[in-house]
Rosetta silent file (secondary structure, phi, psi, omega in degrees, C-alpha in Angstrom):
SEQUENCE: MPPLYAATSPAAKSGRLYGPDGLGQLSGGPKELAVYRSARDEADAARLWEISETLTGVTYGGA
SCORE:     score description
SCORE:     0.000 S_00000001
   1 L     0.000  -43.618 -176.976   90.252   60.543   19.411 S_00000001
   2 H   -56.786  -42.708  178.186   90.919   64.313   19.546 S_00000001
   3 H   -64.377  -37.748  178.451   91.520   64.408   23.341 S_00000001
   4 H   -65.549  -42.224  177.469   93.828   61.395   23.092 S_00000001
   5 H   -60.321  -48.908 -177.917   95.692   63.009   20.200 S_00000001
   6 H   -60.712  -35.188 -176.818   96.064   66.295   22.115 S_00000001
   7 H   -82.241  -25.247 -170.534   97.384   64.471   25.182 S_00000001
   8 H  -123.074  -19.636 -174.971   99.796   62.062   23.518 S_00000001
   9 L   -78.152  131.022  175.021  100.848   63.160   20.042 S_00000001
  10 L   -63.732  -21.371 -179.843  104.259   64.790   19.695 S_00000001
  11 L   -80.958  -17.445  179.809  102.724   66.792   16.823 S_00000001
  12 L   -70.992  135.544 -176.992  100.042   68.350   19.080 S_00000001
  13 L  -100.745  140.520  179.450  100.935   71.903   20.079 S_00000001
  14 L   -61.624  140.765  176.510  100.447   73.331   23.560 S_00000001
  15 L    79.725    7.830 -179.653   97.582   75.796   23.959 S_00000001
  16 L  -103.555  160.123  178.742   95.755   74.590   20.859 S_00000001
  17 E  -106.265  128.412  177.437   92.253   73.143   20.547 S_00000001
  18 E  -118.533  133.851  179.481   91.788   69.758   18.893 S_00000001
  19 E  -146.088 -179.111 -179.156   88.404   68.404   17.903 S_00000001
  20 E   -70.616  146.644 -178.414   86.788   66.110   15.362 S_00000001
  21 L   -95.914    4.496 -177.551   87.154   66.950   11.682 S_00000001
  22 L   -79.729 -179.550 -179.373   83.807   65.490   10.613 S_00000001
  23 H   -51.894  123.089  179.256   80.552   67.186    9.654 S_00000001
  24 H    68.785   12.500 -177.425   79.635   69.754   12.287 S_00000001
  25 H    54.812   37.497  179.977   82.717   68.749   14.268 S_00000001
  26 L  -101.919  -19.829  179.450   80.634   65.973   15.841 S_00000001
  27 L  -156.500  167.057  176.539   82.722   62.985   14.756 S_00000001
  28 L   118.719 -175.538 -178.673   85.899   62.108   12.944 S_00000001
  29 L   -77.892  170.444 -177.149   89.610   62.230   13.413 S_00000001
  30 E   -71.779  142.113  178.946   91.546   64.907   15.277 S_00000001
  31 E  -147.690  142.116  175.170   91.999   68.331   13.723 S_00000001
  32 E   -73.136  129.403 -178.407   93.345   71.606   15.082 S_00000001
  33 E  -117.286  161.677  173.784   90.455   74.042   15.462 S_00000001
  34 L   -72.432  139.163  176.593   90.213   77.751   16.169 S_00000001
  35 L   -72.734  130.268 -178.089   89.663   78.486   19.860 S_00000001
  36 L   -59.034  143.539 -178.822   86.166   79.897   20.287 S_00000001
  37 H   -55.676  -41.773 -179.454   86.032   83.622   20.999 S_00000001
  38 H   -64.513  -24.707  179.336   84.131   83.025   24.242 S_00000001
  39 H   -82.169   -7.291  179.686   86.922   80.726   25.422 S_00000001
  40 H  -100.410    4.593 -177.408   89.475   83.522   25.015 S_00000001
  41 L   -78.937  112.380 -174.959   87.785   85.950   27.438 S_00000001
  42 H   -67.487  -34.455  178.547   90.281   86.509   30.287 S_00000001
  43 H   -65.444  -42.906  177.385   87.687   87.935   32.701 S_00000001
  44 H   -64.887  -39.129  178.890   85.503   84.844   32.279 S_00000001
  45 H   -62.502  -43.101  179.424   88.555   82.594   32.714 S_00000001
  46 H   -64.264  -41.319  179.506   89.482   84.331   35.981 S_00000001
  47 H   -65.774  -43.062  178.200   85.909   84.039   37.264 S_00000001
  48 H   -61.284  -42.632  179.513   85.747   80.341   36.353 S_00000001
  49 H   -61.630  -45.657  179.999   89.061   79.713   38.119 S_00000001
  50 H   -62.170  -43.861  178.411   87.818   81.497   41.251 S_00000001
  51 H   -63.767  -41.448  179.329   84.542   79.550   41.280 S_00000001
  52 H   -61.576  -42.361  178.031   86.434   76.276   40.763 S_00000001
  53 H   -64.016  -41.089  179.697   88.691   77.017   43.739 S_00000001
  54 H   -64.027  -45.994 -176.761   85.695   77.881   45.897 S_00000001
  55 H   -70.018  -34.409 -176.422   83.771   74.735   44.967 S_00000001
  56 H   -92.809  -20.780 -175.809   86.705   72.346   45.304 S_00000001
  57 L    75.906   11.321 -179.925   88.428   73.988   48.270 S_00000001
  58 L  -108.548  127.162  177.897   91.702   73.714   46.348 S_00000001
  59 L  -122.494  153.116  179.757   93.702   76.876   45.690 S_00000001
  60 L  -125.774  129.122  174.589   96.846   77.465   43.705 S_00000001
  61 L   -74.152  158.967  178.660   99.279   80.271   44.316 S_00000001
  62 L   149.656 -176.441 -176.236  100.531   82.103   41.303 S_00000001
  63 L   -75.429    0.000    0.000  100.110   85.130   39.184 S_00000001
Protein backbone atom coordinates (compact mmCIF):
# COMPACT_ATOMS: atom_id res chain seq x y z
CA MET A 1 0.00 0.00 0.00
CA PRO A 2 2.66 2.63 0.83
CA PRO A 3 4.20 2.67 -2.70
CA LEU A 4 0.73 2.92 -4.24
CA TYR A 5 -0.18 5.73 -1.86
CA ALA A 6 3.05 7.61 -2.64
CA ALA A 7 2.45 7.27 -6.38
CA THR A 8 -1.24 8.12 -6.54
CA SER A 9 -2.45 10.06 -3.51
CA PRO A 10 -2.88 13.81 -3.90
CA ALA A 11 -1.97 14.05 -0.20
CA ALA A 12 1.46 12.42 -0.74
CA LYS A 13 4.25 15.00 -0.82
CA SER A 14 7.15 14.93 -3.26
CA GLY A 15 10.52 13.90 -1.82
CA ARG A 16 8.99 12.14 1.18
CA LEU A 17 9.31 8.50 2.25
CA TYR A 18 6.16 6.46 2.80
CA GLY A 19 6.19 3.06 4.46
CA PRO A 20 3.99 0.80 6.55
CA ASP A 21 2.79 2.05 9.92
CA GLY A 22 2.68 -1.36 11.59
CA LEU A 23 5.01 -2.96 14.13
CA GLY A 24 8.59 -2.63 12.94
CA GLN A 25 7.34 -0.93 9.79
CA LEU A 26 6.86 -4.39 8.27
CA SER A 27 3.13 -4.20 7.55
CA GLY A 28 0.21 -1.84 7.73
CA GLY A 29 -1.15 1.21 6.04
CA PRO A 30 0.89 4.04 4.55
CA LYS A 31 2.61 6.52 6.83
CA GLU A 32 5.15 9.27 6.18
CA LEU A 33 8.49 8.21 7.65
CA ALA A 34 11.77 9.98 8.27
CA VAL A 35 14.27 9.45 5.45
CA TYR A 36 17.11 7.31 6.77
CA ARG A 37 20.36 9.18 7.36
CA SER A 38 22.23 6.86 4.99
CA ALA A 39 19.75 7.71 2.24
CA ARG A 40 20.57 11.41 2.57
CA ASP A 41 24.30 11.06 1.80
CA GLU A 42 24.91 13.04 -1.42
CA ALA A 43 28.27 11.38 -2.17
CA ASP A 44 26.68 7.93 -2.00
CA ALA A 45 23.78 9.12 -4.17
CA ALA A 46 26.19 10.41 -6.83
CA ARG A 47 28.15 7.15 -6.78
CA LEU A 48 24.97 5.08 -7.08
CA TRP A 49 23.80 7.21 -10.02
CA GLU A 50 27.16 6.77 -11.77
CA ILE A 51 27.15 2.99 -11.24
CA SER A 52 23.54 2.79 -12.49
CA GLU A 53 24.46 4.66 -15.68
CA THR A 54 27.45 2.40 -16.24
CA LEU A 55 25.47 -0.81 -15.72
CA THR A 56 22.47 0.22 -17.81
CA GLY A 57 24.31 2.15 -20.52
CA VAL A 58 21.76 4.94 -20.08
CA THR A 59 22.99 8.43 -19.22
CA TYR A 60 21.13 11.60 -18.41
CA GLY A 61 22.48 15.08 -18.93
CA GLY A 62 21.95 17.52 -16.15
CA ALA A 63 23.50 19.14 -13.18
